[in-house]
C-alpha positions as a Python dict, from the first residue, in 0.01 Angstrom:
ca = {
    (1, 'M'): (0, 0, 0),
    (2, 'R'): (310, -126, -178),
    (3, 'S'): (227, -309, -497),
    (4, 'G'): (322, -674, -495),
    (5, 'V'): (268, -733, -123),
    (6, 'K'): (151, -1094, -103),
    (7, 'V'): (-18, -1069, 236),
    (8, 'A'): (-296, -810, 260),
    (9, 'V'): (-547, -718, 530),
    (10, 'I'): (-795, -989, 435),
    (11, 'G'): (-968, -1173, 714),
    (12, 'G'): (-766, -984, 973),
    (13, 'V'): (-428, -1133, 885),
    (14, 'F'): (-250, -825, 1018),
    (15, 'A'): (-353, -669, 1345),
    (16, 'V'): (-204, -438, 1602),
    (17, 'V'): (-279, -423, 1971),
    (18, 'V'): (-165, -84, 2093),
    (19, 'G'): (-149, 5, 2461),
    (20, 'G'): (82, 138, 2729),
    (21, 'V'): (210, 440, 2539),
    (22, 'G'): (-58, 679, 2649),
    (23, 'Y'): (-350, 563, 2433),
    (24, 'G'): (-597, 279, 2439),
    (25, 'A'): (-623, -46, 2249),
    (26, 'Y'): (-638, 4, 1873),
    (27, 'N'): (-703, -236, 1590),
    (28, 'V'): (-600, -138, 1239),
    (29, 'L'): (-917, -285, 1093),
    (30, 'D'): (-1134, -54, 1304),
    (31, 'G'): (-1076, 290, 1167),
    (32, 'L'): (-717, 323, 1046),
    (33, 'G'): (-764, 503, 718),
    (34, 'D'): (-517, 684, 498),
    (35, 'S'): (-584, 1008, 679),
    (36, 'G'): (-512, 845, 1012),
    (37, 'V'): (-163, 721, 933),
    (38, 'G'): (-13, 941, 665),
    (39, 'G'): (197, 1248, 705),
    (40, 'G'): (542, 1105, 764),
    (41, 'T'): (714, 1204, 440),
    (42, 'D'): (1013, 1426, 515),
    (43, 'T'): (938, 1691, 252),
    (44, 'K'): (1033, 2050, 312),
    (45, 'A'): (767, 2241, 509),
    (46, 'T'): (724, 2614, 526),
    (47, 'S'): (938, 2783, 786),
    (48, 'S'): (633, 2866, 1000),
    (49, 'E'): (537, 2495, 1018),
    (50, 'V'): (878, 2352, 1111),
    (51, 'K'): (897, 2254, 1475),
    (52, 'T'): (1223, 2241, 1666),
    (53, 'G'): (1336, 2103, 1999),
    (54, 'P'): (1285, 1758, 2152),
    (55, 'V'): (984, 1551, 2051),
    (56, 'T'): (698, 1570, 2300),
    (57, 'K'): (528, 1288, 2487),
    (58, 'D'): (219, 1324, 2270),
    (59, 'E'): (425, 1319, 1950),
    (60, 'I'): (605, 1004, 2064),
    (61, 'A'): (274, 830, 2138),
    (62, 'D'): (107, 942, 1815),
    (63, 'T'): (397, 863, 1580),
    (64, 'S'): (476, 524, 1732),
    (65, 'K'): (106, 427, 1728),
    (66, 'K'): (65, 515, 1361),
    (67, 'F'): (391, 349, 1258),
    (68, 'L'): (323, 23, 1443),
    (69, 'A'): (-33, 12, 1312),
    (70, 'A'): (79, 61, 951),
    (71, 'W'): (354, -199, 988),
    (72, 'A'): (120, -455, 1142),
    (73, 'K'): (-135, -385, 868),
    (74, 'G'): (129, -465, 608),
    (75, 'D'): (126, -112, 469),
    (76, 'S'): (499, -68, 417),
    (77, 'L'): (461, 251, 216),
    (78, 'V'): (266, 437, 483),
    (79, 'A'): (486, 298, 762),
    (80, 'S'): (803, 404, 581),
    (81, 'E'): (670, 758, 540),
    (82, 'L'): (656, 778, 918),
    (83, 'T'): (1034, 723, 937),
    (84, 'N'): (1329, 951, 869),
    (85, 'N'): (1464, 717, 599),
    (86, 'K'): (1181, 610, 368),
    (87, 'G'): (1420, 476, 105),
    (88, 'D'): (1566, 209, 335),
    (89, 'A'): (1259, 150, 550),
    (90, 'E'): (1004, 78, 276),
    (91, 'P'): (1170, -228, 115),
    (92, 'A'): (1271, -363, 459),
    (93, 'L'): (915, -338, 589),
    (94, 'A'): (774, -485, 268),
    (95, 'G'): (1014, -776, 303),
    (96, 'Y'): (852, -865, 634),
    (97, 'S'): (566, -1022, 441),
    (98, 'E'): (724, -1076, 99),
    (99, 'S'): (1052, -1238, 203),
    (100, 'A'): (1007, -1337, 567),
    (101, 'H'): (653, -1461, 489),
    (102, 'V'): (495, -1321, 803),
    (103, 'T'): (117, -1371, 761),
    (104, 'K'): (3, -1218, 1088),
    (105, 'A'): (154, -975, 1335),
    (106, 'V'): (21, -851, 1666),
    (107, 'I'): (240, -572, 1803),
    (108, 'T'): (199, -460, 2163),
    (109, 'P'): (386, -147, 2276),
    (110, 'G'): (503, -97, 2631),
    (111, 'P'): (545, 228, 2825),
    (112, 'A'): (773, 479, 2655),
    (113, 'T'): (1103, 563, 2819),
    (114, 'G'): (1191, 908, 2696),
    (115, 'S'): (1173, 889, 2318),
    (116, 'K'): (1210, 508, 2308),
    (117, 'V'): (905, 285, 2274),
    (118, 'P'): (953, -88, 2340),
    (119, 'Y'): (714, -344, 2195),
    (120, 'T'): (658, -715, 2161),
    (121, 'V'): (575, -886, 1834),
    (122, 'R'): (364, -1202, 1814),
    (123, 'A'): (380, -1314, 1453),
    (124, 'T'): (286, -1612, 1242),
    (125, 'V'): (523, -1729, 968),
    (126, 'S'): (391, -1948, 685),
    (127, 'Y'): (580, -2106, 396),
    (128, 'K'): (465, -2386, 162),
    (129, 'G'): (216, -2528, 406),
    (130, 'A'): (441, -2497, 711),
    (131, 'T'): (327, -2252, 979),
    (132, 'K'): (479, -2150, 1311),
    (133, 'S'): (437, -1880, 1575),
    (134, 'W'): (721, -1634, 1628),
    (135, 'S'): (758, -1395, 1921),
    (136, 'Y'): (1026, -1139, 2008),
    (137, 'A'): (1076, -791, 2152),
    (138, 'S'): (1232, -478, 2004),
    (139, 'E'): (1205, -100, 2029),
    (140, 'L'): (1192, 218, 1822),
    (141, 'T'): (1301, 575, 1886),
    (142, 'V'): (1103, 882, 1782),
    (143, 'V'): (1307, 1183, 1665),
    (144, 'R'): (1233, 1517, 1503),
    (145, 'G'): (1282, 1528, 1126),
    (146, 'L'): (1574, 1751, 1027),
    (147, 'T'): (1393, 1923, 739),
    (148, 'T'): (1023, 1892, 827),
    (149, 'G'): (1039, 1918, 1202),
    (150, 'K'): (787, 1632, 1219),
    (151, 'A'): (808, 1354, 1474),
    (152, 'L'): (938, 1046, 1290),
    (153, 'V'): (1065, 697, 1372),
    (154, 'D'): (1444, 691, 1362),
    (155, 'W'): (1498, 416, 1108),
    (156, 'V'): (1739, 133, 1189),
    (157, 'P'): (1695, -231, 1079),
    (158, 'S'): (1658, -341, 1443),
    (159, 'V'): (1314, -178, 1444),
    (160, 'I'): (1197, -489, 1255),
    (161, 'H'): (1398, -737, 1464),
    (162, 'P'): (1653, -663, 1739),
    (163, 'E'): (1926, -873, 1579),
    (164, 'L'): (1888, -725, 1231),
    (165, 'D'): (2175, -497, 1132),
    (166, 'K'): (2262, -270, 841),
    (167, 'G'): (2279, -454, 510),
    (168, 'E'): (2096, -759, 648),
    (169, 'S'): (1749, -888, 566),
    (170, 'L'): (1495, -1143, 687),
    (171, 'E'): (1406, -1445, 476),
    (172, 'T'): (1195, -1758, 515),
    (173, 'G'): (1237, -2061, 294),
    (174, 'E'): (1432, -2380, 252),
    (175, 'S'): (1752, -2330, 449),
    (176, 'K'): (2072, -2267, 259),
    (177, 'T'): (2276, -2503, 473),
    (178, 'A'): (2223, -2850, 616),
    (179, 'S'): (2119, -2886, 978),
    (180, 'I'): (2367, -2996, 1244),
    (181, 'E'): (2365, -3135, 1593),
    (182, 'A'): (2674, -2995, 1761),
    (183, 'V'): (2792, -3187, 2066),
    (184, 'D'): (3051, -3113, 2333),
    (185, 'R'): (3350, -3334, 2407),
    (186, 'K'): (3131, -3569, 2617),
    (187, 'G'): (2849, -3593, 2362),
    (188, 'N'): (2615, -3338, 2522),
    (189, 'V'): (2403, -3154, 2263),
    (190, 'L'): (2480, -2782, 2237),
    (191, 'T'): (2193, -2547, 2148),
    (192, 'K'): (2155, -2170, 2125),
    (193, 'E'): (1858, -2188, 2362),
    (194, 'K'): (2066, -2344, 2640),
    (195, 'Y'): (2393, -2166, 2558),
    (196, 'P'): (2303, -1829, 2399),
    (197, 'S'): (2664, -1724, 2336),
    (198, 'L'): (2708, -2020, 2102),
    (199, 'G'): (2442, -1898, 1856),
    (200, 'G'): (2687, -1743, 1611),
    (201, 'I'): (2934, -2029, 1650),
    (202, 'L'): (2666, -2292, 1584),
    (203, 'D'): (2550, -2104, 1272),
    (204, 'E'): (2909, -2089, 1152),
    (205, 'L'): (2971, -2458, 1219),
    (206, 'R'): (2651, -2539, 1034),
    (207, 'K'): (2754, -2342, 726),
    (208, 'K'): (3101, -2492, 724),
    (209, 'Y'): (3039, -2853, 826),
    (210, 'G'): (2664, -2929, 792),
    (211, 'E'): (2684, -3097, 452),
    (212, 'K'): (3006, -3282, 540),
    (213, 'A'): (2834, -3417, 851),
    (214, 'G'): (2547, -3561, 646),
    (215, 'G'): (2276, -3315, 745),
    (216, 'T'): (1978, -3213, 532),
    (217, 'T'): (1798, -2880, 494),
    (218, 'G'): (1471, -2769, 656),
    (219, 'I'): (1237, -2467, 638),
    (220, 'E'): (1350, -2171, 846),
    (221, 'T'): (1342, -1797, 900),
    (222, 'W'): (1687, -1644, 905),
    (223, 'I'): (1889, -1324, 883),
    (224, 'N'): (2085, -1299, 561),
    (225, 'S'): (2438, -1199, 658),
    (226, 'A'): (2566, -867, 524),
    (227, 'N'): (2903, -1036, 476),
    (228, 'A'): (2927, -1273, 181),
    (229, 'D'): (3157, -1495, 386),
    (230, 'G'): (2946, -1471, 700),
    (231, 'A'): (2703, -1728, 838),
    (232, 'D'): (2329, -1663, 819),
    (233, 'Q'): (2159, -1652, 1159),
    (234, 'T'): (1864, -1883, 1208),
    (235, 'L'): (1578, -1721, 1402),
    (236, 'L'): (1295, -1972, 1364),
    (237, 'T'): (1267, -2333, 1247),
    (238, 'L'): (937, -2426, 1083),
    (239, 'V'): (1042, -2771, 961),
    (240, 'K'): (1355, -2937, 1093),
    (241, 'G'): (1610, -3086, 859),
    (242, 'K'): (1792, -3406, 949),
    (243, 'P'): (2090, -3290, 1156),
    (244, 'G'): (2443, -3405, 1089),
    (245, 'R'): (2650, -3465, 1403),
    (246, 'V'): (2942, -3221, 1450),
    (247, 'P'): (3180, -3290, 1739),
    (248, 'T'): (3334, -2993, 1919),
    (249, 'T'): (3595, -2948, 2190),
    (250, 'L'): (3357, -2746, 2409),
    (251, 'D'): (3272, -2862, 2760),
    (252, 'A'): (2904, -2811, 2845),
    (253, 'G'): (2979, -2758, 3215),
    (254, 'V'): (3250, -2500, 3153),
    (255, 'Q'): (3037, -2331, 2886),
    (256, 'A'): (2743, -2305, 3128),
    (257, 'A'): (2972, -2143, 3384),
    (258, 'A'): (3103, -1901, 3121),
    (259, 'E'): (2748, -1805, 3015),
    (260, 'K'): (2660, -1735, 3378),
    (261, 'A'): (2984, -1549, 3452),
    (262, 'V'): (2960, -1294, 3171),
    (263, 'K'): (2611, -1193, 3286),
    (264, 'K'): (2775, -1025, 3587),
    (265, 'Y'): (2877, -729, 3369),
    (266, 'D'): (2760, -558, 3053),
    (267, 'K'): (3001, -586, 2760),
    (268, 'S'): (3195, -877, 2905),
    (269, 'S'): (3350, -1178, 2735),
    (270, 'V'): (3551, -1485, 2831),
    (271, 'A'): (3728, -1777, 2662),
    (272, 'A'): (3880, -2094, 2806),
    (273, 'V'): (4128, -2338, 2651),
    (274, 'E'): (4300, -2656, 2763),
    (275, 'P'): (4678, -2596, 2786),
    (276, 'S'): (4772, -2959, 2719),
    (277, 'S'): (4583, -2973, 2386),
    (278, 'G'): (4474, -2624, 2274),
    (279, 'A'): (4110, -2738, 2278),
    (280, 'I'): (3861, -2454, 2330),
    (281, 'R'): (3644, -2548, 2627),
    (282, 'A'): (3420, -2240, 2645),
    (283, 'I'): (3356, -1905, 2480),
    (284, 'A'): (3091, -1658, 2594),
    (285, 'N'): (2985, -1297, 2551),
    (286, 'N'): (2741, -1052, 2706),
    (287, 'P'): (2543, -953, 2510),
    (288, 'A'): (2518, -1305, 2371),
    (289, 'S'): (2438, -1196, 2014),
    (290, 'G'): (2606, -947, 1786),
    (291, 'F'): (2979, -876, 1790),
    (292, 'E'): (3160, -1165, 1963),
    (293, 'T'): (3441, -991, 2148),
    (294, 'A'): (3575, -1314, 2299),
    (295, 'R'): (3700, -1430, 1959),
    (296, 'W'): (3679, -1118, 1736),
    (297, 'G'): (3797, -841, 1966),
    (298, 'A'): (4119, -650, 1896),
    (299, 'V'): (4202, -418, 2185),
    (300, 'A'): (4493, -346, 2419),
    (301, 'P'): (4522, -620, 2687),
    (302, 'G'): (4697, -407, 2948),
    (303, 'S'): (4920, -577, 3204),
    (304, 'T'): (4811, -930, 3113),
    (305, 'M'): (5068, -884, 2835),
    (306, 'K'): (5339, -884, 3102),
    (307, 'I'): (5334, -1264, 3072),
    (308, 'V'): (5499, -1232, 2731),
    (309, 'T'): (5718, -942, 2846),
    (310, 'A'): (5842, -1147, 3143),
    (311, 'A'): (5931, -1435, 2911),
    (312, 'M'): (6119, -1195, 2684),
    (313, 'I'): (6308, -1044, 2979),
    (314, 'I'): (6409, -1389, 3107),
    (315, 'Q'): (6515, -1521, 2766),
    (316, 'N'): (6726, -1213, 2693),
    (317, 'G'): (6916, -1257, 3020),
    (318, 'L'): (6787, -930, 3165),
    (319, 'A'): (6645, -1093, 3479),
    (320, 'N'): (6481, -1408, 3610),
    (321, 'A'): (6189, -1456, 3846),
    (322, 'G'): (6402, -1412, 4160),
    (323, 'S'): (6629, -1135, 4030),
    (324, 'P'): (6614, -789, 4190),
    (325, 'V'): (6457, -528, 3963),
    (326, 'E'): (6386, -160, 4002),
    (327, 'C'): (6025, -53, 4049),
    (328, 'P'): (6026, 328, 4085),
    (329, 'P'): (5696, 522, 4073),
    (330, 'S'): (5775, 636, 3720),
    (331, 'V'): (6026, 582, 3441),
    (332, 'T'): (6101, 781, 3124),
    (333, 'W'): (6141, 630, 2777),
    (334, 'L'): (6273, 872, 2514),
    (335, 'G'): (6137, 1163, 2714),
    (336, 'V'): (5791, 1013, 2771),
    (337, 'P'): (5703, 930, 3134),
    (338, 'F'): (5533, 604, 3234),
    (339, 'H'): (5379, 560, 3579),
    (340, 'N'): (5262, 286, 3809),
    (341, 'L'): (4905, 288, 3931),
    (342, 'E'): (4874, 572, 4183),
    (343, 'N'): (5253, 618, 4145),
    (344, 'F'): (5341, 338, 4386),
    (345, 'G'): (5700, 217, 4415),
    (346, 'M'): (5850, -108, 4544),
    (347, 'P'): (6183, -114, 4723),
    (348, 'N'): (6370, -447, 4710),
    (349, 'A'): (6147, -579, 4431),
    (350, 'T'): (6215, -894, 4233),
    (351, 'L'): (6071, -974, 3894),
    (352, 'R'): (5828, -1209, 4073),
    (353, 'T'): (5697, -950, 4319),
    (354, 'A'): (5690, -678, 4051),
    (355, 'F'): (5481, -910, 3834),
    (356, 'A'): (5249, -989, 4125),
    (357, 'R'): (5197, -619, 4209),
    (358, 'S'): (5179, -531, 3836),
    (359, 'C'): (5460, -276, 3850),
    (360, 'N'): (5474, -109, 3509),
    (361, 'T'): (5816, 47, 3550),
    (362, 'A'): (5979, -287, 3633),
    (363, 'F'): (5872, -415, 3292),
    (364, 'I'): (5999, -112, 3104),
    (365, 'K'): (6328, -17, 3270),
    (366, 'P'): (6502, -360, 3236),
    (367, 'V'): (6441, -356, 2860),
    (368, 'K'): (6645, -41, 2797),
    (369, 'P'): (6979, -229, 2764),
    (370, 'L'): (6842, -405, 2455),
    (371, 'G'): (6888, -81, 2257),
    (372, 'D'): (6751, -98, 1903),
    (373, 'K'): (6652, -461, 1958),
    (374, 'A'): (6389, -340, 2207),
    (375, 'D'): (6163, -234, 1920),
    (376, 'T'): (6128, -590, 1790),
    (377, 'A'): (6202, -810, 2093),
    (378, 'L'): (5842, -841, 2212),
    (379, 'S'): (5708, -905, 1862),
    (380, 'D'): (5970, -1176, 1808),
    (381, 'E'): (5890, -1337, 2144),
    (382, 'A'): (5516, -1341, 2081),
    (383, 'S'): (5550, -1489, 1732),
    (384, 'K'): (5824, -1743, 1795),
    (385, 'Y'): (5701, -1887, 2125),
    (386, 'F'): (5340, -1780, 2188),
    (387, 'G'): (5183, -1829, 1843),
    (388, 'I'): (5082, -1462, 1808),
    (389, 'G'): (5155, -1382, 1444),
    (390, 'P'): (5091, -1712, 1263),
    (391, 'V'): (4733, -1746, 1132),
    (392, 'W'): (4504, -1960, 1346),
    (393, 'E'): (4265, -2211, 1184),
    (394, 'A'): (4037, -2288, 1477),
    (395, 'G'): (3742, -2421, 1277),
    (396, 'I'): (3551, -2096, 1335),
    (397, 'K'): (3637, -1737, 1255),
    (398, 'T'): (3879, -1589, 1507),
    (399, 'V'): (4078, -1266, 1503),
    (400, 'D'): (4448, -1322, 1562),
    (401, 'G'): (4634, -1121, 1821),
    (402, 'K'): (4882, -859, 1704),
    (403, 'V'): (5218, -766, 1855),
    (404, 'P'): (5383, -558, 1581),
    (405, 'P'): (5731, -407, 1597),
    (406, 'S'): (5723, -59, 1744),
    (407, 'E'): (5935, 249, 1783),
    (408, 'G'): (5972, 544, 2016),
    (409, 'A'): (5751, 562, 2322),
    (410, 'E'): (5519, 297, 2175),
    (411, 'T'): (5791, 41, 2243),
    (412, 'A'): (5771, 107, 2616),
    (413, 'A'): (5392, 109, 2602),
    (414, 'S'): (5387, -230, 2430),
    (415, 'Y'): (5573, -396, 2718),
    (416, 'I'): (5280, -316, 2947),
    (417, 'G'): (5013, -415, 2694),
    (418, 'Q'): (4934, -76, 2542),
    (419, 'G'): (5050, 92, 2220),
    (420, 'K'): (4972, -116, 1911),
    (421, 'I'): (4916, -445, 2095),
    (422, 'Q'): (4576, -602, 2010),
    (423, 'M'): (4423, -904, 2179),
    (424, 'N'): (4094, -1069, 2265),
    (425, 'P'): (4013, -1315, 2546),
    (426, 'L'): (4078, -1620, 2326),
    (427, 'N'): (4424, -1486, 2239),
    (428, 'M'): (4505, -1417, 2604),
    (429, 'A'): (4375, -1754, 2723),
    (430, 'S'): (4611, -1912, 2471),
    (431, 'I'): (4904, -1701, 2594),
    (432, 'T'): (4839, -1819, 2950),
    (433, 'A'): (4803, -2178, 2833),
    (434, 'T'): (5138, -2153, 2654),
    (435, 'A'): (5305, -2006, 2962),
    (436, 'V'): (5193, -2287, 3193),
    (437, 'H'): (5229, -2573, 2943),
    (438, 'G'): (5558, -2455, 2794),
    (439, 'Q'): (5446, -2506, 2435),
    (440, 'F'): (5199, -2317, 2215),
    (441, 'L'): (4919, -2540, 2090),
    (442, 'Q'): (4681, -2359, 1856),
    (443, 'P'): (4327, -2322, 1996),
    (444, 'Y'): (4063, -2514, 1801),
    (445, 'I'): (3694, -2596, 1840),
    (446, 'V'): (3644, -2887, 1596),
    (447, 'P'): (3882, -3172, 1512),
    (448, 'R'): (4134, -3108, 1239),
    (449, 'S'): (4015, -3428, 1071),
    (450, 'L'): (3690, -3259, 963),
    (451, 'D'): (3867, -3052, 697),
    (452, 'N'): (4240, -3127, 723),
    (453, 'R'): (4319, -2765, 799),
    (454, 'T'): (4672, -2661, 899),
    (455, 'F'): (4736, -2558, 1258),
    (456, 'A'): (4970, -2274, 1350),
    (457, 'T'): (5285, -2377, 1534),
    (458, 'A'): (5552, -2216, 1750),
    (459, 'S'): (5874, -2320, 1922),
    (460, 'P'): (5863, -2458, 2277),
    (461, 'L'): (5966, -2211, 2547),
    (462, 'P'): (6332, -2269, 2640),
    (463, 'G'): (6399, -2482, 2945),
    (464, 'G'): (6304, -2324, 3275),
    (465, 'V'): (6110, -2030, 3128),
    (466, 'S'): (5768, -2194, 3160),
    (467, 'A'): (5841, -2295, 3521),
    (468, 'Q'): (5927, -1935, 3609),
    (469, 'L'): (5616, -1797, 3436),
    (470, 'R'): (5398, -2052, 3614),
    (471, 'D'): (5561, -1960, 3945),
    (472, 'M'): (5498, -1587, 3890),
    (473, 'L'): (5134, -1647, 3793),
    (474, 'H'): (5084, -1865, 4100),
    (475, 'Y'): (5247, -1607, 4325),
    (476, 'T'): (5024, -1332, 4184),
    (477, 'A'): (4717, -1538, 4278),
    (478, 'T'): (4834, -1644, 4627),
    (479, 'W'): (5063, -1374, 4773),
    (480, 'S'): (4883, -1141, 5013),
    (481, 'Q'): (4978, -840, 4797),
    (482, 'G'): (4919, -1011, 4463),
    (483, 'T'): (4670, -833, 4239),
    (484, 'A'): (4498, -1163, 4147),
    (485, 'T'): (4473, -1310, 4498),
    (486, 'A'): (4127, -1181, 4591),
    (487, 'A'): (3963, -1286, 4266),
    (488, 'M'): (4121, -1634, 4273),
    (489, 'A'): (4054, -1706, 4641),
    (490, 'G'): (3783, -1963, 4566),
    (491, 'V'): (3985, -2151, 4304),
    (492, 'G'): (4186, -2464, 4397),
    (493, 'E'): (4554, -2472, 4493),
    (494, 'N'): (4704, -2539, 4149),
    (495, 'K'): (4629, -2195, 4008),
    (496, 'G'): (4768, -1867, 3883),
    (497, 'G'): (4647, -1535, 3749),
    (498, 'K'): (4736, -1194, 3610),
    (499, 'T'): (4537, -871, 3616),
    (500, 'G'): (4531, -599, 3354),
    (501, 'S'): (4378, -256, 3300),
    (502, 'A'): (4396, -99, 2956),
    (503, 'E'): (4329, 266, 2882),
    (504, 'I'): (4113, 314, 2573),
    (505, 'D'): (4073, 647, 2393),
    (506, 'G'): (3733, 798, 2461),
    (507, 'H'): (3662, 574, 2761),
    (508, 'A'): (3649, 738, 3103),
    (509, 'T'): (3717, 402, 3271),
    (510, 'S'): (3983, 147, 3176),
    (511, 'D'): (3900, -192, 3029),
    (512, 'S'): (3925, -469, 3288),
    (513, 'W'): (4135, -773, 3190),
    (514, 'F'): (4215, -1092, 3378),
    (515, 'T'): (4375, -1419, 3276),
    (516, 'G'): (4445, -1725, 3484),
    (517, 'F'): (4471, -2102, 3505),
    (518, 'S'): (4366, -2388, 3728),
    (519, 'N'): (4495, -2739, 3665),
    (520, 'D'): (4453, -2805, 3291),
    (521, 'L'): (4231, -2507, 3210),
    (522, 'A'): (4331, -2151, 3119),
    (523, 'A'): (4084, -1865, 3078),
    (524, 'A'): (4087, -1494, 3004),
    (525, 'A'): (3814, -1231, 3033),
    (526, 'L'): (3756, -873, 2924),
    (527, 'V'): (3500, -640, 3080),
    (528, 'Q'): (3487, -323, 2871),
    (529, 'S'): (3513, -9, 3088),
    (530, 'G'): (3521, -241, 3390),
    (531, 'G'): (3813, -75, 3568),
    (532, 'H'): (4066, -282, 3761),
    (533, 'G'): (4126, -633, 3632),
    (534, 'G'): (4085, -805, 3966),
    (535, 'T'): (3754, -635, 4038),
    (536, 'A'): (3552, -709, 3722),
    (537, 'A'): (3721, -955, 3484),
    (538, 'G'): (3879, -1153, 3771),
    (539, 'P'): (3554, -1297, 3912),
    (540, 'V'): (3445, -1392, 3558),
    (541, 'V'): (3761, -1598, 3503),
    (542, 'A'): (3745, -1751, 3852),
    (543, 'E'): (3390, -1877, 3796),
    (544, 'V'): (3491, -2043, 3470),
    (545, 'L'): (3801, -2204, 3623),
    (546, 'R'): (3601, -2346, 3914),
    (547, 'A'): (3390, -2538, 3659),
    (548, 'G'): (3698, -2702, 3508),
    (549, 'P'): (3893, -3016, 3599),
}
C-alpha cells in the first residue's frame, strides 16, 4: 500500500461489493491478499507469454474485479498496477483518500457491455468533523497491455469520477471561493440540481462574484480545474457557507424549456437572448457538464450566416428583399463549384424567397460585382453592425464569433456560413437579435454594475435593413416552402427563423443549425451531426421560444 495513505482498512472503512460482472459478491476484507490482486505491472513478458487479440469476457471480469477491490480497499499501488498507466493512476487513486478525504467506498459493478464495466460508488467524505455521503456512477474499460499482453484497466481520470478530466484532481476542504445564491431576473433561485446546464456557469459566477456579493466559504469536495483561470467544480457540499446573492439575467421558465429541449438530441446546445436588451435568458447543453458548446463552441454555422450576408447584400446595393435574384442549381467562384441542396434551382426568385428556401447560389452570385471588396465585405458587415469582432464581456467566459477576411473560394464559402466562419449558439442568437432589433446589444448574464466591465458596441443597422431582415426571417417561418415553417408551426404569429446545415470534416452527417425569434426573444441551437437545420435544431429553438414572452 502507498506510504502516507491516511485512511487504511481499519474497521472496514473501505469495502467493495462486486456483482453483475460474472462473479459473486466479494468483500476486500474477506480474502483479498497480495496474491489475489497483483500482476498488473506492464513489464515486458517473454514472447511466449504475451497474449494478443481482444480481451476476453473472463479477463474483463477478473481485471475489473481486482482493480475495483484494490481501489475500494485504498490500495492505490496495487490498483495502479492493474492499469496501463501506473504513473498517472497511482497518485490519482491515492488522492481519493489523501486529498478528497474519502473514508469509505462501496463500489458496485453492473453488467459489462463489451469491454466496458459500469459501476456505482457510494462513498463517505469526512473533513474536520464534517461527514457526508456521496454517490455517483462511472465506468472503466479493460484493454490488452501493449507490451505485456495482460488485461489492464485503460487509465483515464474519469475512472475515479465521470467529470474528472486530464490534469484535474479531487479535493475536499474549505472552499476556495465564497458561496453564492444566483437568482434569475424574477428572483427565482438557480441551482445545478434543477438546471444542470448551469453548473459550470454557477461555478464561474461564484469564483468571480462570490466575495463581492458578501458570501462566505464552506467545506466542500471539488474538482480542481486544469486551467489556472478556470472555475473549480463543486461536487459535494459538507458544510454550507453563507451565500452572497448574485442577480442574473436568466429566466427560470425559459431555462427550464432549454434544459428540456436539448435532451431531444445528443450533443445539442441552445442559447436565448432578449433583442431589446442583450440579456441572456437561457443557455443549455446536452451533455450538461463538460465542454459548453452553447457559449464556447467555434464551428461553421452554415446557412444561418445568410442573415449577415443578406444585410451585406442590401447595404451594398446589390439587392433588397423584393429584388429578383438568380438561383441556379450551381455557381462557380474562381473555378470552384458551389451547389444548392440536391441541386435545386428557383426560377423567378427574389432575395426573400431565396432566403426562405436557403438557396446557396443566390447568396454567392450577387456578391461577384464587389470584386476585391468581396473578400472583406462580410467581415466588415459582421464587425461594424453585428458585434462579431469586438470582445464580449458577458460576465462569464464566452468564445467570440469569427468572420475573418478571406480569399479565393473561401470567400464564396463564407457567404453561406462555411470556410473560416466560426460561431456558437450564443453568437447566432445575438446575430438574430441584432437583425430584428436593428441594433447590436452585447449579450450579458450579470449586470454591468457588478464589476463595471466594458460592453462591446456596434453601429445601428442603416434604416430599412432591419425591417427587411425581419421580413425575410418571418417569411422563412411562415411561407409554405420556407425551410423554417415546419419547426416554427407551434410558435406565435410574431416570429421568424432560419435553418442551416454545416459540413464538418470527418463527419458523415452535417451539423444542424437553427436560429429564430418570437416577440422579444431570439434563440439559436446547434445539434452536432444532426443533419438538416429544420429537423433537429429547429424543434429545440421552437420549444425555447414558446417559453418566452
